[in-house]
PyMOL commands that place a pseudoatom at each C-alpha (Angstrom):
pseudoatom trace, name=CA, resn=MET, resi=1, chain=A, elem=C, hetatm=0, pos=[139.319, 59.091, 95.370]
pseudoatom trace, name=CA, resn=LYS, resi=2, chain=A, elem=C, hetatm=0, pos=[140.487, 62.296, 93.901]
pseudoatom trace, name=CA, resn=GLY, resi=3, chain=A, elem=C, hetatm=0, pos=[140.271, 62.745, 90.172]
pseudoatom trace, name=CA, resn=HIS, resi=4, chain=A, elem=C, hetatm=0, pos=[137.320, 61.378, 88.234]
pseudoatom trace, name=CA, resn=LYS, resi=5, chain=A, elem=C, hetatm=0, pos=[136.525, 64.897, 87.104]
pseudoatom trace, name=CA, resn=PHE, resi=6, chain=A, elem=C, hetatm=0, pos=[134.533, 63.742, 84.064]
pseudoatom trace, name=CA, resn=GLU, resi=7, chain=A, elem=C, hetatm=0, pos=[132.426, 61.296, 86.089]
pseudoatom trace, name=CA, resn=LYS, resi=8, chain=A, elem=C, hetatm=0, pos=[131.617, 63.870, 88.760]
pseudoatom trace, name=CA, resn=GLN, resi=9, chain=A, elem=C, hetatm=0, pos=[130.665, 66.476, 86.163]
pseudoatom trace, name=CA, resn=PHE, resi=10, chain=A, elem=C, hetatm=0, pos=[128.513, 63.901, 84.340]
pseudoatom trace, name=CA, resn=LEU, resi=11, chain=A, elem=C, hetatm=0, pos=[126.652, 63.096, 87.582]
pseudoatom trace, name=CA, resn=ARG, resi=12, chain=A, elem=C, hetatm=0, pos=[126.100, 66.804, 88.315]
pseudoatom trace, name=CA, resn=ILE, resi=13, chain=A, elem=C, hetatm=0, pos=[124.643, 67.359, 84.834]
pseudoatom trace, name=CA, resn=LEU, resi=14, chain=A, elem=C, hetatm=0, pos=[122.344, 64.336, 85.212]
pseudoatom trace, name=CA, resn=PHE, resi=15, chain=A, elem=C, hetatm=0, pos=[121.222, 65.627, 88.605]
pseudoatom trace, name=CA, resn=ILE, resi=16, chain=A, elem=C, hetatm=0, pos=[120.406, 69.100, 87.272]
pseudoatom trace, name=CA, resn=LEU, resi=17, chain=A, elem=C, hetatm=0, pos=[118.584, 67.717, 84.233]
pseudoatom trace, name=CA, resn=ASN, resi=18, chain=A, elem=C, hetatm=0, pos=[116.576, 65.296, 86.352]
pseudoatom trace, name=CA, resn=VAL, resi=19, chain=A, elem=C, hetatm=0, pos=[115.548, 67.869, 88.941]
pseudoatom trace, name=CA, resn=GLY, resi=20, chain=A, elem=C, hetatm=0, pos=[114.556, 70.230, 86.130]
pseudoatom trace, name=CA, resn=LEU, resi=21, chain=A, elem=C, hetatm=0, pos=[112.378, 67.544, 84.539]
pseudoatom trace, name=CA, resn=LEU, resi=22, chain=A, elem=C, hetatm=0, pos=[110.995, 65.927, 87.696]
pseudoatom trace, name=CA, resn=VAL, resi=23, chain=A, elem=C, hetatm=0, pos=[108.429, 68.530, 88.739]
pseudoatom trace, name=CA, resn=PRO, resi=24, chain=A, elem=C, hetatm=0, pos=[106.919, 68.981, 85.254]
pseudoatom trace, name=CA, resn=ILE, resi=25, chain=A, elem=C, hetatm=0, pos=[106.756, 65.203, 84.766]
pseudoatom trace, name=CA, resn=LEU, resi=26, chain=A, elem=C, hetatm=0, pos=[105.161, 64.529, 88.157]
pseudoatom trace, name=CA, resn=PHE, resi=27, chain=A, elem=C, hetatm=0, pos=[102.609, 67.319, 87.897]
pseudoatom trace, name=CA, resn=ARG, resi=28, chain=A, elem=C, hetatm=0, pos=[101.971, 67.513, 84.161]
pseudoatom trace, name=CA, resn=LYS, resi=29, chain=A, elem=C, hetatm=0, pos=[98.742, 65.535, 84.150]
pseudoatom trace, name=CA, resn=PRO, resi=30, chain=A, elem=C, hetatm=0, pos=[96.378, 63.999, 86.656]
pseudoatom trace, name=CA, resn=PRO, resi=31, chain=A, elem=C, hetatm=0, pos=[96.130, 61.755, 88.588]
pseudoatom trace, name=CA, resn=ILE, resi=32, chain=A, elem=C, hetatm=0, pos=[99.116, 63.156, 90.472]
pseudoatom trace, name=CA, resn=LYS, resi=33, chain=A, elem=C, hetatm=0, pos=[98.630, 60.685, 93.350]
pseudoatom trace, name=CA, resn=ASP, resi=34, chain=A, elem=C, hetatm=0, pos=[99.315, 57.827, 90.915]
pseudoatom trace, name=CA, resn=TRP, resi=35, chain=A, elem=C, hetatm=0, pos=[102.556, 59.401, 89.758]
pseudoatom trace, name=CA, resn=LEU, resi=36, chain=A, elem=C, hetatm=0, pos=[103.689, 60.078, 93.325]
pseudoatom trace, name=CA, resn=LEU, resi=37, chain=A, elem=C, hetatm=0, pos=[102.868, 56.481, 94.247]
pseudoatom trace, name=CA, resn=VAL, resi=38, chain=A, elem=C, hetatm=0, pos=[104.860, 55.189, 91.262]
pseudoatom trace, name=CA, resn=TYR, resi=39, chain=A, elem=C, hetatm=0, pos=[107.782, 57.459, 92.094]
pseudoatom trace, name=CA, resn=LEU, resi=40, chain=A, elem=C, hetatm=0, pos=[107.906, 56.594, 95.800]
pseudoatom trace, name=CA, resn=PHE, resi=41, chain=A, elem=C, hetatm=0, pos=[107.411, 52.849, 95.269]
pseudoatom trace, name=CA, resn=ASN, resi=42, chain=A, elem=C, hetatm=0, pos=[110.142, 52.786, 92.663]
pseudoatom trace, name=CA, resn=ALA, resi=43, chain=A, elem=C, hetatm=0, pos=[112.601, 54.816, 94.750]
pseudoatom trace, name=CA, resn=PHE, resi=44, chain=A, elem=C, hetatm=0, pos=[111.955, 52.698, 97.855]
pseudoatom trace, name=CA, resn=THR, resi=45, chain=A, elem=C, hetatm=0, pos=[112.359, 49.352, 96.090]
pseudoatom trace, name=CA, resn=ASN, resi=46, chain=A, elem=C, hetatm=0, pos=[115.401, 50.597, 94.142]
pseudoatom trace, name=CA, resn=SER, resi=47, chain=A, elem=C, hetatm=0, pos=[117.111, 51.426, 97.420]
pseudoatom trace, name=CA, resn=ILE, resi=48, chain=A, elem=C, hetatm=0, pos=[116.414, 47.971, 98.840]
pseudoatom trace, name=CA, resn=ILE, resi=49, chain=A, elem=C, hetatm=0, pos=[117.557, 46.116, 95.718]
pseudoatom trace, name=CA, resn=ASP, resi=50, chain=A, elem=C, hetatm=0, pos=[120.652, 48.257, 95.241]
pseudoatom trace, name=CA, resn=HIS, resi=51, chain=A, elem=C, hetatm=0, pos=[121.564, 47.916, 98.908]
pseudoatom trace, name=CA, resn=PHE, resi=52, chain=A, elem=C, hetatm=0, pos=[121.472, 44.135, 98.498]
pseudoatom trace, name=CA, resn=LEU, resi=53, chain=A, elem=C, hetatm=0, pos=[123.572, 44.246, 95.309]
pseudoatom trace, name=CA, resn=THR, resi=54, chain=A, elem=C, hetatm=0, pos=[126.189, 46.575, 96.752]
pseudoatom trace, name=CA, resn=SER, resi=55, chain=A, elem=C, hetatm=0, pos=[126.328, 44.811, 100.122]
pseudoatom trace, name=CA, resn=HIS, resi=56, chain=A, elem=C, hetatm=0, pos=[127.100, 41.538, 98.366]
pseudoatom trace, name=CA, resn=ASN, resi=57, chain=A, elem=C, hetatm=0, pos=[129.672, 43.260, 96.131]
pseudoatom trace, name=CA, resn=ILE, resi=58, chain=A, elem=C, hetatm=0, pos=[127.786, 42.312, 92.967]
pseudoatom trace, name=CA, resn=VAL, resi=59, chain=A, elem=C, hetatm=0, pos=[127.708, 45.897, 91.704]
pseudoatom trace, name=CA, resn=THR, resi=60, chain=A, elem=C, hetatm=0, pos=[129.798, 48.835, 92.920]
pseudoatom trace, name=CA, resn=TYR, resi=61, chain=A, elem=C, hetatm=0, pos=[129.723, 52.543, 92.192]
pseudoatom trace, name=CA, resn=PRO, resi=62, chain=A, elem=C, hetatm=0, pos=[133.260, 53.952, 92.607]
pseudoatom trace, name=CA, resn=VAL, resi=63, chain=A, elem=C, hetatm=0, pos=[132.098, 57.502, 91.771]
pseudoatom trace, name=CA, resn=ARG, resi=64, chain=A, elem=C, hetatm=0, pos=[128.717, 58.524, 93.200]
pseudoatom trace, name=CA, resn=PHE, resi=65, chain=A, elem=C, hetatm=0, pos=[126.896, 61.088, 95.307]
pseudoatom trace, name=CA, resn=LEU, resi=66, chain=A, elem=C, hetatm=0, pos=[126.999, 60.628, 99.105]
pseudoatom trace, name=CA, resn=ARG, resi=67, chain=A, elem=C, hetatm=0, pos=[129.993, 58.322, 98.816]
pseudoatom trace, name=CA, resn=LYS, resi=68, chain=A, elem=C, hetatm=0, pos=[130.747, 58.394, 102.540]
pseudoatom trace, name=CA, resn=THR, resi=69, chain=A, elem=C, hetatm=0, pos=[127.132, 57.823, 103.565]
pseudoatom trace, name=CA, resn=THR, resi=70, chain=A, elem=C, hetatm=0, pos=[125.895, 54.938, 101.428]
pseudoatom trace, name=CA, resn=LYS, resi=71, chain=A, elem=C, hetatm=0, pos=[127.026, 52.357, 98.880]
pseudoatom trace, name=CA, resn=ILE, resi=72, chain=A, elem=C, hetatm=0, pos=[123.941, 52.710, 96.676]
pseudoatom trace, name=CA, resn=HIS, resi=73, chain=A, elem=C, hetatm=0, pos=[123.786, 54.972, 93.642]
pseudoatom trace, name=CA, resn=VAL, resi=74, chain=A, elem=C, hetatm=0, pos=[121.537, 57.661, 95.127]
pseudoatom trace, name=CA, resn=LEU, resi=75, chain=A, elem=C, hetatm=0, pos=[121.158, 59.599, 91.872]
pseudoatom trace, name=CA, resn=PHE, resi=76, chain=A, elem=C, hetatm=0, pos=[119.968, 56.597, 89.873]
pseudoatom trace, name=CA, resn=ASP, resi=77, chain=A, elem=C, hetatm=0, pos=[117.960, 54.894, 92.637]
pseudoatom trace, name=CA, resn=LEU, resi=78, chain=A, elem=C, hetatm=0, pos=[116.162, 57.923, 94.033]
pseudoatom trace, name=CA, resn=LEU, resi=79, chain=A, elem=C, hetatm=0, pos=[115.948, 60.296, 91.076]
pseudoatom trace, name=CA, resn=LEU, resi=80, chain=A, elem=C, hetatm=0, pos=[116.754, 59.036, 87.578]
pseudoatom trace, name=CA, resn=TYR, resi=81, chain=A, elem=C, hetatm=0, pos=[115.026, 55.652, 87.482]
pseudoatom trace, name=CA, resn=PRO, resi=82, chain=A, elem=C, hetatm=0, pos=[111.916, 56.737, 89.464]
pseudoatom trace, name=CA, resn=THR, resi=83, chain=A, elem=C, hetatm=0, pos=[111.508, 59.727, 87.130]
pseudoatom trace, name=CA, resn=PHE, resi=84, chain=A, elem=C, hetatm=0, pos=[111.873, 57.420, 84.126]
pseudoatom trace, name=CA, resn=THR, resi=85, chain=A, elem=C, hetatm=0, pos=[109.257, 55.081, 85.613]
pseudoatom trace, name=CA, resn=VAL, resi=86, chain=A, elem=C, hetatm=0, pos=[106.761, 57.906, 86.116]
pseudoatom trace, name=CA, resn=LEU, resi=87, chain=A, elem=C, hetatm=0, pos=[107.278, 59.053, 82.528]
pseudoatom trace, name=CA, resn=TYR, resi=88, chain=A, elem=C, hetatm=0, pos=[106.841, 55.489, 81.254]
pseudoatom trace, name=CA, resn=ASN, resi=89, chain=A, elem=C, hetatm=0, pos=[103.639, 55.046, 83.282]
pseudoatom trace, name=CA, resn=GLN, resi=90, chain=A, elem=C, hetatm=0, pos=[102.253, 58.328, 81.974]
pseudoatom trace, name=CA, resn=MET, resi=91, chain=A, elem=C, hetatm=0, pos=[103.030, 57.318, 78.394]
pseudoatom trace, name=CA, resn=THR, resi=92, chain=A, elem=C, hetatm=0, pos=[101.303, 53.957, 78.799]
pseudoatom trace, name=CA, resn=GLU, resi=93, chain=A, elem=C, hetatm=0, pos=[98.440, 54.928, 81.102]
pseudoatom trace, name=CA, resn=LYS, resi=94, chain=A, elem=C, hetatm=0, pos=[95.715, 53.834, 78.699]
pseudoatom trace, name=CA, resn=ASP, resi=95, chain=A, elem=C, hetatm=0, pos=[97.670, 51.267, 76.653]
pseudoatom trace, name=CA, resn=LYS, resi=96, chain=A, elem=C, hetatm=0, pos=[97.074, 47.551, 76.415]
pseudoatom trace, name=CA, resn=PRO, resi=97, chain=A, elem=C, hetatm=0, pos=[99.696, 45.148, 77.878]
pseudoatom trace, name=CA, resn=LEU, resi=98, chain=A, elem=C, hetatm=0, pos=[101.508, 44.367, 74.623]
pseudoatom trace, name=CA, resn=SER, resi=99, chain=A, elem=C, hetatm=0, pos=[101.797, 48.045, 73.749]
pseudoatom trace, name=CA, resn=THR, resi=100, chain=A, elem=C, hetatm=0, pos=[103.128, 48.873, 77.223]
pseudoatom trace, name=CA, resn=PHE, resi=101, chain=A, elem=C, hetatm=0, pos=[105.779, 46.193, 76.828]
pseudoatom trace, name=CA, resn=TYR, resi=102, chain=A, elem=C, hetatm=0, pos=[106.915, 47.466, 73.413]
pseudoatom trace, name=CA, resn=LYS, resi=103, chain=A, elem=C, hetatm=0, pos=[107.102, 51.034, 74.690]
pseudoatom trace, name=CA, resn=LEU, resi=104, chain=A, elem=C, hetatm=0, pos=[109.058, 49.899, 77.724]
pseudoatom trace, name=CA, resn=VAL, resi=105, chain=A, elem=C, hetatm=0, pos=[111.614, 48.025, 75.652]
pseudoatom trace, name=CA, resn=SER, resi=106, chain=A, elem=C, hetatm=0, pos=[112.010, 50.976, 73.292]
pseudoatom trace, name=CA, resn=LEU, resi=107, chain=A, elem=C, hetatm=0, pos=[112.641, 53.278, 76.284]
pseudoatom trace, name=CA, resn=VAL, resi=108, chain=A, elem=C, hetatm=0, pos=[114.904, 50.908, 78.228]
pseudoatom trace, name=CA, resn=ILE, resi=109, chain=A, elem=C, hetatm=0, pos=[117.263, 50.058, 75.366]
pseudoatom trace, name=CA, resn=PRO, resi=110, chain=A, elem=C, hetatm=0, pos=[118.782, 53.586, 75.171]
pseudoatom trace, name=CA, resn=LEU, resi=111, chain=A, elem=C, hetatm=0, pos=[119.107, 53.700, 78.969]
pseudoatom trace, name=CA, resn=PHE, resi=112, chain=A, elem=C, hetatm=0, pos=[120.806, 50.339, 78.905]
pseudoatom trace, name=CA, resn=PHE, resi=113, chain=A, elem=C, hetatm=0, pos=[123.331, 51.513, 76.308]
pseudoatom trace, name=CA, resn=ILE, resi=114, chain=A, elem=C, hetatm=0, pos=[124.160, 54.498, 78.510]
pseudoatom trace, name=CA, resn=GLU, resi=115, chain=A, elem=C, hetatm=0, pos=[124.793, 52.142, 81.436]
pseudoatom trace, name=CA, resn=PHE, resi=116, chain=A, elem=C, hetatm=0, pos=[126.813, 49.801, 79.239]
pseudoatom trace, name=CA, resn=TRP, resi=117, chain=A, elem=C, hetatm=0, pos=[128.932, 52.761, 78.121]
pseudoatom trace, name=CA, resn=ALA, resi=118, chain=A, elem=C, hetatm=0, pos=[129.351, 53.828, 81.767]
pseudoatom trace, name=CA, resn=VAL, resi=119, chain=A, elem=C, hetatm=0, pos=[130.536, 50.340, 82.732]
pseudoatom trace, name=CA, resn=ARG, resi=120, chain=A, elem=C, hetatm=0, pos=[133.038, 50.144, 79.870]
pseudoatom trace, name=CA, resn=ARG, resi=121, chain=A, elem=C, hetatm=0, pos=[134.353, 53.706, 79.739]
pseudoatom trace, name=CA, resn=THR, resi=122, chain=A, elem=C, hetatm=0, pos=[133.960, 55.260, 83.207]
pseudoatom trace, name=CA, resn=ASP, resi=123, chain=A, elem=C, hetatm=0, pos=[134.272, 54.504, 86.907]
pseudoatom trace, name=CA, resn=LEU, resi=124, chain=A, elem=C, hetatm=0, pos=[130.589, 55.134, 87.551]
pseudoatom trace, name=CA, resn=ILE, resi=125, chain=A, elem=C, hetatm=0, pos=[129.568, 51.444, 87.633]
pseudoatom trace, name=CA, resn=LYS, resi=126, chain=A, elem=C, hetatm=0, pos=[131.498, 48.224, 88.091]
pseudoatom trace, name=CA, resn=TRP, resi=127, chain=A, elem=C, hetatm=0, pos=[129.815, 44.859, 87.539]
pseudoatom trace, name=CA, resn=LYS, resi=128, chain=A, elem=C, hetatm=0, pos=[131.290, 42.051, 89.620]
pseudoatom trace, name=CA, resn=LYS, resi=129, chain=A, elem=C, hetatm=0, pos=[130.629, 38.426, 90.618]
pseudoatom trace, name=CA, resn=GLY, resi=130, chain=A, elem=C, hetatm=0, pos=[129.236, 37.310, 87.294]
pseudoatom trace, name=CA, resn=TRP, resi=131, chain=A, elem=C, hetatm=0, pos=[126.881, 40.249, 86.771]
pseudoatom trace, name=CA, resn=ASN, resi=132, chain=A, elem=C, hetatm=0, pos=[126.243, 40.738, 83.058]
pseudoatom trace, name=CA, resn=TRP, resi=133, chain=A, elem=C, hetatm=0, pos=[124.449, 43.163, 80.821]
pseudoatom trace, name=CA, resn=TYR, resi=134, chain=A, elem=C, hetatm=0, pos=[121.408, 40.920, 80.442]
pseudoatom trace, name=CA, resn=TYR, resi=135, chain=A, elem=C, hetatm=0, pos=[120.795, 40.968, 84.218]
pseudoatom trace, name=CA, resn=THR, resi=136, chain=A, elem=C, hetatm=0, pos=[120.644, 44.741, 84.138]
pseudoatom trace, name=CA, resn=LEU, resi=137, chain=A, elem=C, hetatm=0, pos=[118.419, 44.838, 81.070]
pseudoatom trace, name=CA, resn=GLY, resi=138, chain=A, elem=C, hetatm=0, pos=[116.089, 42.127, 82.342]
pseudoatom trace, name=CA, resn=SER, resi=139, chain=A, elem=C, hetatm=0, pos=[115.830, 43.516, 85.858]
pseudoatom trace, name=CA, resn=ILE, resi=140, chain=A, elem=C, hetatm=0, pos=[114.959, 47.025, 84.670]
pseudoatom trace, name=CA, resn=ILE, resi=141, chain=A, elem=C, hetatm=0, pos=[112.297, 45.661, 82.326]
pseudoatom trace, name=CA, resn=LEU, resi=142, chain=A, elem=C, hetatm=0, pos=[110.868, 43.356, 84.996]
pseudoatom trace, name=CA, resn=LYS, resi=143, chain=A, elem=C, hetatm=0, pos=[110.876, 46.014, 87.716]
pseudoatom trace, name=CA, resn=SER, resi=144, chain=A, elem=C, hetatm=0, pos=[109.218, 48.547, 85.413]
pseudoatom trace, name=CA, resn=LEU, resi=145, chain=A, elem=C, hetatm=0, pos=[106.501, 46.026, 84.502]
pseudoatom trace, name=CA, resn=VAL, resi=146, chain=A, elem=C, hetatm=0, pos=[105.925, 45.179, 88.175]
pseudoatom trace, name=CA, resn=THR, resi=147, chain=A, elem=C, hetatm=0, pos=[105.594, 48.868, 89.025]
pseudoatom trace, name=CA, resn=ARG, resi=148, chain=A, elem=C, hetatm=0, pos=[103.217, 49.361, 86.069]
pseudoatom trace, name=CA, resn=SER, resi=149, chain=A, elem=C, hetatm=0, pos=[101.114, 46.398, 87.214]
pseudoatom trace, name=CA, resn=LEU, resi=150, chain=A, elem=C, hetatm=0, pos=[100.948, 47.656, 90.793]
pseudoatom trace, name=CA, resn=ILE, resi=151, chain=A, elem=C, hetatm=0, pos=[99.705, 51.076, 89.743]
pseudoatom trace, name=CA, resn=GLU, resi=152, chain=A, elem=C, hetatm=0, pos=[97.021, 49.395, 87.629]
pseudoatom trace, name=CA, resn=ILE, resi=153, chain=A, elem=C, hetatm=0, pos=[95.920, 47.366, 90.668]
pseudoatom trace, name=CA, resn=ALA, resi=154, chain=A, elem=C, hetatm=0, pos=[95.895, 50.528, 92.805]
pseudoatom trace, name=CA, resn=ARG, resi=155, chain=A, elem=C, hetatm=0, pos=[93.731, 52.291, 90.205]
pseudoatom trace, name=CA, resn=LYS, resi=156, chain=A, elem=C, hetatm=0, pos=[91.247, 49.403, 90.141]
pseudoatom trace, name=CA, resn=ILE, resi=157, chain=A, elem=C, hetatm=0, pos=[91.047, 49.339, 93.939]
pseudoatom trace, name=CA, resn=SER, resi=158, chain=A, elem=C, hetatm=0, pos=[90.582, 53.105, 94.027]
pseudoatom trace, name=CA, resn=LYS, resi=159, chain=A, elem=C, hetatm=0, pos=[87.887, 52.943, 91.346]
pseudoatom trace, name=CA, resn=HIS, resi=160, chain=A, elem=C, hetatm=0, pos=[85.958, 50.264, 93.288]
pseudoatom trace, name=CA, resn=GLN, resi=161, chain=A, elem=C, hetatm=0, pos=[86.135, 52.292, 96.507]
pseudoatom trace, name=CA, resn=VAL, resi=162, chain=A, elem=C, hetatm=0, pos=[84.625, 55.328, 94.766]
pseudoatom trace, name=CA, resn=GLN, resi=163, chain=A, elem=C, hetatm=0, pos=[81.664, 53.355, 93.400]
for i in range(1, 163): cmd.bond("trace and resi %d" % i, "trace and resi %d" % (i + 1))
show_as sticks, trace
zoom trace
């Protein structure tokens, strides 16, 4: 696929912005091991889920990094969404469940609109086989809550081992 100059430039800008923000976000406040765990868990599970979706032709990414190597959206799965999840977990580290949910929704809505724009106006994402906007919105919210819950469990286990 030649062309797609805008899409490729957009992905490069997102990559540069994410890499520039990743290190300060990961290392800005302790406990760094929690943030690395959140990042790695999120990236690993994103890859598995996206591999399933792309293998079954539910979602495709016509313009993406490593196009000849993989069908998944490497930038989103391994950089953008894991970085977002770390930031969300840092923002809600001491919050109660209802507050974490409200913050998550307020953070996910703008990301969702960016994806919705990308589906409608670019060749970055194509939804197929009955995939709709509410699946994307719901899955990002659910996956972020699962990741948040797992880090809470890991903290409790770690706290009990120290005592």
